[in-house]
A tleap script that builds the chain and sets N, CA, C and O, in Angstrom:
source leaprc.protein.ff14SB
mol = sequence {
  NMET GLU LEU PHE ILE ASN PRO GLN GLY LYS
  GLU GLU ARG SER GLN ALA VAL VAL TYR LEU
  ASP GLN ASP VAL ASP LEU GLY GLY TYR LEU
  TYR LEU GLY GLU LEU ASP ASP PHE SER SER
  SER ALA PRO ASP PRO GLN GLU VAL SER GLY
  VAL LYS GLU ILE LYS SER LEU LYS LYS ILE
  PRO ASN LEU LYS ALA THR ALA TYR LEU ARG
  LYS VAL TRP CLEU
}
set mol.1.N position { -4.037 8.570 11.553 }
set mol.1.CA position { -2.603 8.454 11.391 }
set mol.1.C position { -2.074 7.407 12.365 }
set mol.1.O position { -2.561 7.263 13.486 }
set mol.2.N position { -1.076 6.696 11.905 }
set mol.2.CA position { -0.451 5.680 12.742 }
set mol.2.C position { 1.059 5.789 12.582 }
set mol.2.O position { 1.563 5.993 11.477 }
set mol.3.N position { 1.763 5.655 13.672 }
set mol.3.CA position { 3.211 5.695 13.675 }
set mol.3.C position { 3.742 4.305 13.336 }
set mol.3.O position { 3.240 3.314 13.864 }
set mol.4.N position { 4.757 4.213 12.458 }
set mol.4.CA position { 5.352 2.933 12.102 }
set mol.4.C position { 6.826 3.118 11.797 }
set mol.4.O position { 7.294 4.240 11.608 }
set mol.5.N position { 7.554 2.013 11.750 }
set mol.5.CA position { 8.983 2.021 11.391 }
set mol.5.C position { 9.092 1.560 9.942 }
set mol.5.O position { 8.645 0.465 9.599 }
set mol.6.N position { 9.687 2.393 9.092 }
set mol.6.CA position { 9.819 2.012 7.686 }
set mol.6.C position { 10.946 0.992 7.510 }
set mol.6.O position { 11.700 0.747 8.452 }
set mol.7.N position { 11.076 0.393 6.323 }
set mol.7.CA position { 12.114 -0.624 6.105 }
set mol.7.C position { 13.548 -0.125 6.330 }
set mol.7.O position { 14.450 -0.935 6.544 }
set mol.8.N position { 13.768 1.189 6.285 }
set mol.8.CA position { 15.095 1.745 6.545 }
set mol.8.C position { 15.320 1.985 8.037 }
set mol.8.O position { 16.387 2.454 8.433 }
set mol.9.N position { 14.325 1.669 8.865 }
set mol.9.CA position { 14.453 1.821 10.310 }
set mol.9.C position { 14.080 3.191 10.847 }
set mol.9.O position { 14.309 3.470 12.024 }
set mol.10.N position { 13.509 4.054 10.010 }
set mol.10.CA position { 13.115 5.394 10.454 }
set mol.10.C position { 11.639 5.408 10.837 }
set mol.10.O position { 10.819 4.707 10.245 }
set mol.11.N position { 11.325 6.215 11.829 }
set mol.11.CA position { 9.954 6.359 12.289 }
set mol.11.C position { 9.196 7.306 11.357 }
set mol.11.O position { 9.688 8.387 11.034 }
set mol.12.N position { 7.993 6.897 10.922 }
set mol.12.CA position { 7.165 7.721 10.036 }
set mol.12.C position { 5.722 7.674 10.494 }
set mol.12.O position { 5.334 6.805 11.274 }
set mol.13.N position { 4.932 8.612 10.006 }
set mol.13.CA position { 3.488 8.600 10.229 }
set mol.13.C position { 2.807 8.262 8.902 }
set mol.13.O position { 3.169 8.783 7.847 }
set mol.14.N position { 1.827 7.391 8.984 }
set mol.14.CA position { 1.095 7.021 7.781 }
set mol.14.C position { -0.135 7.913 7.640 }
set mol.14.O position { -0.653 8.437 8.626 }
set mol.15.N position { -0.589 8.075 6.408 }
set mol.15.CA position { -1.841 8.787 6.145 }
set mol.15.C position { -3.015 7.826 6.240 }
set mol.15.O position { -4.145 8.234 6.510 }
set mol.16.N position { -2.735 6.527 6.012 }
set mol.16.CA position { -3.785 5.517 6.049 }
set mol.16.C position { -3.151 4.147 6.233 }
set mol.16.O position { -1.989 3.936 5.886 }
set mol.17.N position { -3.924 3.224 6.780 }
set mol.17.CA position { -3.528 1.826 6.901 }
set mol.17.C position { -4.626 1.008 6.242 }
set mol.17.O position { -5.806 1.180 6.546 }
set mol.18.N position { -4.234 0.118 5.340 }
set mol.18.CA position { -5.211 -0.750 4.673 }
set mol.18.C position { -4.780 -2.196 4.827 }
set mol.18.O position { -3.602 -2.487 5.038 }
set mol.19.N position { -5.746 -3.099 4.720 }
set mol.19.CA position { -5.489 -4.534 4.787 }
set mol.19.C position { -5.842 -5.137 3.446 }
set mol.19.O position { -6.927 -4.897 2.917 }
set mol.20.N position { -4.920 -5.929 2.886 }
set mol.20.CA position { -5.100 -6.526 1.562 }
set mol.20.C position { -4.951 -8.035 1.640 }
set mol.20.O position { -4.368 -8.567 2.584 }
set mol.21.N position { -5.487 -8.721 0.632 }
set mol.21.CA position { -5.335 -10.173 0.575 }
set mol.21.C position { -4.398 -10.607 -0.544 }
set mol.21.O position { -4.358 -11.787 -0.892 }
set mol.22.N position { -3.642 -9.666 -1.111 }
set mol.22.CA position { -2.676 -9.997 -2.151 }
set mol.22.C position { -1.387 -9.218 -1.938 }
set mol.22.O position { -1.387 -8.176 -1.283 }
set mol.23.N position { -0.291 -9.722 -2.492 }
set mol.23.CA position { 0.999 -9.055 -2.345 }
set mol.23.C position { 1.032 -7.758 -3.135 }
set mol.23.O position { 0.437 -7.654 -4.208 }
set mol.24.N position { 1.727 -6.778 -2.598 }
set mol.24.CA position { 1.979 -5.505 -3.273 }
set mol.24.C position { 3.458 -5.185 -3.111 }
set mol.24.O position { 4.131 -5.742 -2.243 }
set mol.25.N position { 3.953 -4.291 -3.945 }
set mol.25.CA position { 5.362 -3.914 -3.900 }
set mol.25.C position { 5.564 -2.674 -3.044 }
set mol.25.O position { 4.826 -1.695 -3.158 }
set mol.26.N position { 6.573 -2.731 -2.186 }
set mol.26.CA position { 6.962 -1.571 -1.397 }
set mol.26.C position { 7.400 -0.476 -2.360 }
set mol.26.O position { 8.155 -0.741 -3.295 }
set mol.27.N position { 6.939 0.735 -2.145 }
set mol.27.CA position { 7.255 1.837 -3.054 }
set mol.27.C position { 6.266 1.943 -4.201 }
set mol.27.O position { 6.327 2.888 -4.988 }
set mol.28.N position { 5.349 0.975 -4.306 }
set mol.28.CA position { 4.304 1.037 -5.319 }
set mol.28.C position { 3.218 2.009 -4.886 }
set mol.28.O position { 3.384 2.737 -3.908 }
set mol.29.N position { 2.110 2.021 -5.612 }
set mol.29.CA position { 1.031 2.956 -5.328 }
set mol.29.C position { -0.300 2.224 -5.276 }
set mol.29.O position { -0.510 1.242 -5.988 }
set mol.30.N position { -1.195 2.712 -4.426 }
set mol.30.CA position { -2.566 2.228 -4.365 }
set mol.30.C position { -3.487 3.376 -4.739 }
set mol.30.O position { -3.251 4.531 -4.384 }
set mol.31.N position { -4.545 3.027 -5.467 }
set mol.31.CA position { -5.497 4.014 -5.950 }
set mol.31.C position { -6.899 3.453 -5.788 }
set mol.31.O position { -7.140 2.298 -6.139 }
set mol.32.N position { -7.801 4.218 -5.281 }
set mol.32.CA position { -9.186 3.827 -5.168 }
set mol.32.C position { -9.935 4.410 -6.355 }
set mol.32.O position { -10.071 5.627 -6.476 }
set mol.33.N position { -10.419 3.538 -7.230 }
set mol.33.CA position { -11.140 3.996 -8.412 }
set mol.33.C position { -11.183 2.910 -9.462 }
set mol.33.O position { -10.775 1.776 -9.212 }
set mol.34.N position { -11.669 3.248 -10.616 }
set mol.34.CA position { -11.780 2.320 -11.735 }
set mol.34.C position { -10.586 2.492 -12.667 }
set mol.34.O position { -10.070 3.595 -12.847 }
set mol.35.N position { -10.162 1.376 -13.255 }
set mol.35.CA position { -9.067 1.459 -14.220 }
set mol.35.C position { -9.459 2.297 -15.425 }
set mol.35.O position { -8.587 2.865 -16.082 }
set mol.36.N position { -10.742 2.390 -15.731 }
set mol.36.CA position { -11.206 3.200 -16.855 }
set mol.36.C position { -10.949 4.679 -16.626 }
set mol.36.O position { -11.002 5.467 -17.570 }
set mol.37.N position { -10.669 5.072 -15.376 }
set mol.37.CA position { -10.388 6.473 -15.070 }
set mol.37.C position { -9.084 6.939 -15.717 }
set mol.37.O position { -8.874 8.139 -15.895 }
set mol.38.N position { -8.205 5.989 -16.070 }
set mol.38.CA position { -6.919 6.327 -16.661 }
set mol.38.C position { -7.029 6.366 -18.180 }
set mol.38.O position { -7.866 5.679 -18.766 }
set mol.39.N position { -6.194 7.159 -18.806 }
set mol.39.CA position { -6.133 7.166 -20.267 }
set mol.39.C position { -5.426 5.901 -20.738 }
set mol.39.O position { -4.919 5.136 -19.918 }
set mol.40.N position { -5.388 5.676 -22.030 }
set mol.40.CA position { -4.781 4.456 -22.571 }
set mol.40.C position { -3.281 4.386 -22.304 }
set mol.40.O position { -2.726 3.293 -22.193 }
set mol.41.N position { -2.624 5.527 -22.201 }
set mol.41.CA position { -1.198 5.516 -21.866 }
set mol.41.C position { -1.048 5.461 -20.348 }
set mol.41.O position { -1.895 5.979 -19.621 }
set mol.42.N position { 0.012 4.845 -19.875 }
set mol.42.CA position { 0.243 4.708 -18.432 }
set mol.42.C position { 0.534 6.083 -17.833 }
set mol.42.O position { 1.491 6.744 -18.236 }
set mol.43.N position { -0.290 6.518 -16.871 }
set mol.43.CA position { -0.068 7.843 -16.270 }
set mol.43.C position { 1.050 7.796 -15.234 }
set mol.43.O position { 1.397 6.730 -14.727 }
set mol.44.N position { 1.600 8.950 -14.932 }
set mol.44.CA position { 2.556 9.063 -13.833 }
set mol.44.C position { 1.748 8.965 -12.547 }
set mol.44.O position { 0.886 9.811 -12.313 }
set mol.45.N position { 1.997 7.948 -11.691 }
set mol.45.CA position { 1.179 7.764 -10.486 }
set mol.45.C position { 1.149 8.984 -9.575 }
set mol.45.O position { 0.152 9.212 -8.890 }
set mol.46.N position { 2.203 9.758 -9.554 }
set mol.46.CA position { 2.243 10.919 -8.673 }
set mol.46.C position { 1.357 12.059 -9.165 }
set mol.46.O position { 1.093 13.001 -8.418 }
set mol.47.N position { 0.895 11.985 -10.417 }
set mol.47.CA position { 0.029 13.025 -10.973 }
set mol.47.C position { -1.449 12.673 -10.863 }
set mol.47.O position { -2.303 13.511 -11.155 }
set mol.48.N position { -1.766 11.450 -10.448 }
set mol.48.CA position { -3.156 11.016 -10.328 }
set mol.48.C position { -3.677 11.384 -8.946 }
set mol.48.O position { -3.042 11.080 -7.936 }
set mol.49.N position { -4.822 12.031 -8.904 }
set mol.49.CA position { -5.418 12.437 -7.639 }
set mol.49.C position { -5.848 11.219 -6.826 }
set mol.49.O position { -6.466 10.300 -7.363 }
set mol.50.N position { -5.525 11.208 -5.540 }
set mol.50.CA position { -5.956 10.136 -4.657 }
set mol.50.C position { -5.013 8.951 -4.574 }
set mol.50.O position { -5.320 7.983 -3.878 }
set mol.51.N position { -3.884 8.988 -5.254 }
set mol.51.CA position { -2.916 7.887 -5.211 }
set mol.51.C position { -2.076 8.011 -3.943 }
set mol.51.O position { -1.656 9.106 -3.568 }
set mol.52.N position { -1.838 6.878 -3.289 }
set mol.52.CA position { -1.008 6.844 -2.077 }
set mol.52.C position { 0.151 5.882 -2.290 }
set mol.52.O position { -0.032 4.795 -2.838 }
set mol.53.N position { 1.342 6.278 -1.856 }
set mol.53.CA position { 2.525 5.427 -1.968 }
set mol.53.C position { 2.547 4.408 -0.833 }
set mol.53.O position { 2.197 4.729 0.303 }
set mol.54.N position { 2.957 3.184 -1.142 }
set mol.54.CA position { 3.090 2.130 -0.143 }
set mol.54.C position { 4.420 2.342 0.564 }
set mol.54.O position { 5.481 2.155 -0.031 }
set mol.55.N position { 4.363 2.733 1.838 }
set mol.55.CA position { 5.570 3.060 2.592 }
set mol.55.C position { 6.117 1.878 3.383 }
set mol.55.O position { 7.323 1.791 3.612 }
set mol.56.N position { 5.242 0.967 3.802 }
set mol.56.CA position { 5.671 -0.201 4.569 }
set mol.56.C position { 4.583 -1.252 4.487 }
set mol.56.O position { 3.416 -0.933 4.257 }
set mol.57.N position { 4.965 -2.510 4.674 }
set mol.57.CA position { 3.972 -3.573 4.682 }
set mol.57.C position { 4.428 -4.701 5.583 }
set mol.57.O position { 5.617 -4.884 5.841 }
set mol.58.N position { 3.443 -5.453 6.056 }
set mol.58.CA position { 3.713 -6.585 6.939 }
set mol.58.C position { 2.738 -7.694 6.588 }
set mol.58.O position { 1.534 -7.457 6.495 }
set mol.59.N position { 3.254 -8.914 6.390 }
set mol.59.CA position { 2.396 -10.062 6.115 }
set mol.59.C position { 2.037 -10.723 7.441 }
set mol.59.O position { 2.914 -11.062 8.235 }
set mol.60.N position { 0.753 -10.898 7.667 }
set mol.60.CA position { 0.254 -11.472 8.911 }
set mol.60.C position { -0.379 -12.826 8.592 }
set mol.60.O position { -1.386 -12.871 7.885 }
set mol.61.N position { 0.185 -13.941 9.098 }
set mol.61.CA position { -0.374 -15.260 8.774 }
set mol.61.C position { -1.620 -15.569 9.603 }
set mol.61.O position { -1.809 -15.033 10.695 }
set mol.62.N position { -2.473 -16.458 9.050 }
set mol.62.CA position { -3.577 -16.947 9.866 }
set mol.62.C position { -3.026 -17.994 10.830 }
set mol.62.O position { -1.823 -18.251 10.827 }
set mol.63.N position { -3.873 -18.600 11.649 }
set mol.63.CA position { -3.393 -19.525 12.686 }
set mol.63.C position { -2.621 -20.714 12.134 }
set mol.63.O position { -1.676 -21.181 12.771 }
set mol.64.N position { -3.004 -21.214 10.963 }
set mol.64.CA position { -2.312 -22.369 10.375 }
set mol.64.C position { -1.239 -21.951 9.373 }
set mol.64.O position { -0.594 -22.808 8.769 }
set mol.65.N position { -1.045 -20.669 9.193 }
set mol.65.CA position { -0.076 -20.116 8.235 }
set mol.65.C position { -0.328 -20.617 6.818 }
set mol.65.O position { 0.610 -20.826 6.048 }
set mol.66.N position { -1.603 -20.807 6.481 }
set mol.66.CA position { -1.965 -21.229 5.128 }
set mol.66.C position { -2.365 -20.053 4.253 }
set mol.66.O position { -2.433 -20.175 3.030 }
set mol.67.N position { -2.626 -18.925 4.876 }
set mol.67.CA position { -2.989 -17.710 4.153 }
set mol.67.C position { -2.463 -16.503 4.922 }
set mol.67.O position { -2.182 -16.588 6.117 }
set mol.68.N position { -2.334 -15.392 4.228 }
set mol.68.CA position { -1.783 -14.195 4.843 }
set mol.68.C position { -2.679 -12.998 4.579 }
set mol.68.O position { -3.341 -12.927 3.544 }
set mol.69.N position { -2.702 -12.061 5.514 }
set mol.69.CA position { -3.307 -10.765 5.359 }
set mol.69.C position { -2.151 -9.781 5.315 }
set mol.69.O position { -1.182 -9.941 6.057 }
set mol.70.N position { -2.228 -8.778 4.472 }
set mol.70.CA position { -1.152 -7.795 4.361 }
set mol.70.C position { -1.616 -6.481 4.973 }
set mol.70.O position { -2.627 -5.918 4.552 }
set mol.71.N position { -0.881 -5.996 5.961 }
set mol.71.CA position { -1.134 -4.677 6.541 }
set mol.71.C position { -0.211 -3.703 5.831 }
set mol.71.O position { 1.008 -3.875 5.846 }
set mol.72.N position { -0.777 -2.693 5.218 }
set mol.72.CA position { -0.021 -1.757 4.375 }
set mol.72.C position { -0.184 -0.346 4.908 }
set mol.72.O position { -1.300 0.133 5.110 }
set mol.73.N position { 0.945 0.313 5.134 }
set mol.73.CA position { 0.945 1.713 5.582 }
set mol.73.C position { 1.153 2.606 4.379 }
set mol.73.O position { 2.084 2.401 3.600 }
set mol.74.N position { 0.289 3.599 4.223 }
set mol.74.CA position { 0.364 4.515 3.084 }
set mol.74.C position { 0.754 5.908 3.548 }
set mol.74.O position { 0.869 6.821 2.730 }
savepdb mol mol.pdb
quit
């Protein structure tokens, strides 16, 4: 667990912190698994086991600011 400040300025504890190389939407969901695990219709993300909501994110540039790493709190 890690303590962080959410975009509304409130202090929260995360269940996990992950690092990504692509943009994600705040309030979206991350899931570890295969897309084939889902049925053909779009499932409700809150009903899928193992899904975590993206609570906060921060883009971290490399030294030349040519690429970014995203730190995401779940």
